[in-house]
N, C-alpha and C positions, 0 to 999 in steps of 0.2 A: 669285655671290651678287646679291642685289637688293641691298639696303641692310644698314647695321650702322647701329647707333644706342646710343650709350654714355650713360644716364639717369645723374641725381644720385646716385641712391641704388645705386651698381657695378654694376648689372645691364644687361648688354649686350643689347640686342635683335636679333637678325638676321632676315631674310628671306631666304629663298635656293631657286632653283626645280632640281627633278629636271627635266631636260629627256628627253624619249623620243622616237623617232621615230613610233609606231603608238601610237591607241588600245588596242589588247589590250595594249600593255607597259605604258600608265598603269593598266589594272587590274590587274595583275598588281604593281606599286610600290605603289596605294593600297590592296590587299588587302580582302578582305570587311569592310565596315564601317568604311575605314579602318583595318584594324588594323598592315598590312603597313607603311605609312608611319609610323604613331604607334611603332612598335618602330624604324626607321629615325632617327627623329627623338631619339625616348630615347636610344640610343647615339651617335647624333653629339653630341647636346649634352653629353653625360657627357664625352666627348673635349675638347669645344672648349672646357668650362667646367676641367680640366686644363690645357688648352695656355696658356686667359689667365687663368687663376688667378680669376676672377670667376663671377659667377654668371649664367646665359645664359639669355633667351628664345629660343627656335627656333623659327620659323614656315616651313614647309616649305610648295612649292607644287607640283605635279606639272605640266608644262607638254608637250602635246604640241605637236613641231616637224619633221614631216615631212621627212625624208633631210637632216636635217643634218649627218650623219655623213659625207656624199658632198661635203658643198658648203663651199669651203676658206673661203669670206667669211662664213659664216653659223659654221665652227669658229672660227674670229678674233675675231665680236663675243662670241660667248661666253666663250671664256678671256679676252678683255680687258676683260670685266666684273668679273673678280676684286679 
């Protein structure tokens, strides 16, 4: 998660990154015209709203970070951002 902000009107704003290793994976996650990332966001937002018991605005960013799964420092950095 990049950031989370709770507004005064009980709306929680969340910006999160989906990290992939290759451009081809990014294309799969984004989907044609953004359809797949939109579907991922809709399902995730619903689960998060249930968990937080609050309305949520979820902004998803798909980011390519080559070979991150083979680099312990990058894994540590990604997991410590939560």
